[in-house]
C-alpha positions in Angstrom: -48.2 103.9 -57.0 -50.7 101.1 -56.3 -54.0 103.0 -56.2 -54.9 102.3 -59.8 -54.3 98.6 -59.4 -56.1 98.3 -56.1 -59.1 100.3 -57.4 -59.4 97.9 -60.3 -59.3 94.9 -58.1 -61.6 96.2 -55.4 -64.1 97.9 -57.6 -66.3 94.8 -57.9 -66.3 94.3 -54.1 -67.1 98.0 -53.5 -69.8 98.0 -56.1 -71.5 95.0 -54.6 -71.3 96.5 -51.1 -72.6 99.8 -52.4 -75.6 98.0 -53.9 -76.5 96.4 -50.6 -76.1 99.7 -48.7 -78.2 101.6 -51.3 -81.1 99.2 -50.7 -81.1 100.0 -47.0 -80.9 103.7 -47.5 -77.3 104.4 -46.4 -75.9 107.7 -47.8 -72.4 108.3 -49.0 -71.9 111.1 -46.4 -72.8 108.7 -43.7 -70.1 106.3 -44.9 -67.6 109.1 -45.1 -68.4 110.1 -41.5 -68.3 106.5 -40.3 -64.8 106.1 -41.8 -63.7 109.4 -40.1 -65.1 108.3 -36.7 -63.3 104.9 -36.9 -60.0 106.6 -37.9 -60.3 109.0 -35.0 -60.9 106.0 -32.7 -57.7 104.4 -34.2 -55.8 107.6 -33.4 -57.0 107.5 -29.8 -56.1 103.9 -29.4 -52.6 104.7 -30.8 -52.3 107.5 -28.3 -52.9 105.0 -25.5 -50.4 102.6 -27.1 -53.2 100.0 -27.8 -51.5 99.0 -31.0 -53.5 96.0 -32.1 -56.7 97.9 -31.5 -55.3 100.9 -33.4 -54.3 98.8 -36.4 -57.7 97.1 -36.5 -59.7 100.4 -36.2 -57.5 102.0 -38.8 -58.0 99.2 -41.4 -61.7 99.1 -40.6 -62.0 102.8 -41.2 -60.7 102.5 -44.8 -63.6 100.2 -45.8 -66.4 102.8 -45.6 -63.9 105.3 -47.1 -63.6 102.9 -50.1 -67.4 102.4 -50.5 -68.7 106.0 -50.3 -67.6 106.9 -53.8 -69.1 103.8 -55.5 -72.3 104.4 -53.5 -72.5 108.0 -54.6 -72.1 107.0 -58.2 -74.7 104.2 -57.9 -77.4 106.4 -56.5 -76.4 109.4 -58.6 -75.4 111.4 -55.6 -72.0 112.6 -56.7 -71.3 116.2 -55.8 -68.4 118.6 -55.2 -69.4 118.8 -51.5 -69.1 115.0 -51.3 -65.7 115.0 -52.8 -64.6 117.8 -50.5 -66.0 115.9 -47.4 -64.2 112.7 -48.5 -60.9 114.4 -49.0 -61.1 116.4 -45.8 -62.0 113.3 -43.8 -59.0 111.5 -45.3 -56.6 114.3 -44.3 -58.1 114.3 -40.8 -57.7 110.5 -40.6 -54.1 110.5 -41.8 -53.0 113.4 -39.6 -54.7 112.3 -36.4 -53.3 108.8 -36.7 -49.8 110.0 -37.0 -50.3 112.3 -34.0 -51.8 109.4 -32.0 -48.7 107.3 -32.8 -46.4 110.1 -31.7 -48.3 110.4 -28.4 -48.3 106.6 -27.8 -44.6 106.3 -28.7 -42.8 109.5 -27.8 -39.4 107.9 -28.9 -40.7 108.0 -32.5 -42.0 111.6 -32.2 -39.4 113.3 -34.4 -39.7 111.1 -37.5 -43.5 111.1 -37.1 -43.5 114.9 -37.0 -41.4 114.9 -40.2 -43.9 112.5 -41.7 -46.7 114.8 -40.8 -44.9 117.7 -42.4 -44.5 115.8 -45.6 -48.3 115.0 -45.5 -49.0 118.7 -45.2 -46.8 119.7 -48.2 -48.0 116.8 -50.3 -51.7 117.5 -49.7 -51.2 121.2 -50.3 -49.4 120.4 -53.6 -52.2 118.1 -54.6 -54.9 120.7 -53.9 -52.9 123.5 -55.6 -52.4 121.3 -58.6 -56.0 120.4 -58.8 -57.1 124.1 -58.6 -54.6 125.1 -61.2 -55.5 122.2 -63.4 -59.2 123.2 -63.3 -58.3 126.8 -64.2 -56.2 125.4 -67.1 -59.2 123.3 -68.1 -57.4 120.0 -67.7 -59.7 117.1 -67.3 -59.4 115.0 -64.1 -57.6 111.7 -64.9 -60.3 109.5 -63.2 -63.4 111.6 -63.0 -63.1 112.3 -59.3 -63.6 115.8 -57.7 -59.9 116.5 -57.4 -57.0 115.8 -59.8 -55.5 112.8 -58.0 -52.2 112.4 -59.8 -50.1 109.2 -59.6 -47.0 109.0 -57.4 -44.9 106.7 -55.3 -47.0 107.3 -52.1 -50.7 107.2 -52.7 -53.7 106.2 -50.6 -52.9 102.5 -50.7 -49.3 103.0 -49.5 -50.6 105.3 -46.7 -53.0 102.7 -45.5 -50.3 100.1 -45.4 -47.7 102.4 -43.8 -50.1 103.4 -41.0 -51.0 99.7 -40.3 -47.3 98.9 -40.1 -46.7 101.8 -37.6 -49.3 100.2 -35.3 -48.3 96.6 -35.9 -44.6 97.1 -35.4 -44.3 99.9 -32.8 -40.6 99.0 -32.1 -39.8 99.8 -35.7 -42.1 102.9 -35.8 -39.2 105.4 -36.3 -37.7 103.5 -39.2 -41.1 103.0 -40.8 -41.9 106.7 -40.4 -38.6 107.8 -41.9 -39.0 105.5 -44.9 -42.5 106.5 -45.7 -41.6 110.2 -45.2 -38.9 109.7 -47.9 -41.5 108.1 -50.2 -43.8 111.1 -49.7 -41.0 113.5 -50.4 -40.4 111.7 -53.7 -44.1 111.9 -54.5 -44.0 115.7 -53.9 -41.1 115.9 -56.4 -43.2 113.9 -58.9 -46.0 116.4 -58.5 -43.7 119.3 -59.0 -42.4 117.7 -62.2 -46.0 117.0 -63.4 -47.1 120.6 -62.7 -44.2 122.0 -64.7 -45.0 119.6 -67.6 -48.8 120.1 -67.7 -49.9 123.4 -66.3 -50.1 126.4 -68.6 -47.6 129.2 -67.9 -47.5 132.9 -68.8 -44.8 132.2 -71.4 -47.1 129.7 -73.1 -49.7 132.3 -73.7 -47.2 134.8 -75.0 -45.8 132.2 -77.5 -49.4 131.3 -78.5 -50.1 135.0 -79.2 -47.0 135.4 -81.3 -47.7 132.3 -83.3 -51.2 133.6 -84.1 
């Protein structure tokens, strides 16, 4: 829901940061891996119930994750592999942090497991839609590797939700339930979008008849 707005506001900052990193020879993949390592550190900290450290590492991990794309575009190093690595790292970051929170706060394990399930379904839906959209020759909405469709729970909301999980561990169950519901709504939005935009067998048949 907020990704487009946040991308517009942060793009100048990310672009300036990318220019500095390009001059010292940092690669986009190095940034992607740095973000992943920091996020895994955040998950470990959450597992030990070191909540302020977990929140700090989690938020820090999202900075290189935000800059790797602009850096790739700046140095003309965009690739399908880079997009894959970025998406895979994001999924590893999201999932491991939720697992870390469940280990560090067993009382919230059930809602966190439900949240993790919604992540699994949502990511699968996104990847399936992206593959089907490519086959249907639909252009990506923002030029990225995958067809990132808009929804109630996007990357920005996930960053905020995970930070809240660590900053307010006494409310972790409630936060997890609310965000899981938001992800479920997002899944529904993707289902609706798929039905509206992806070609179906009947469409081809009707096209043949009209010809």
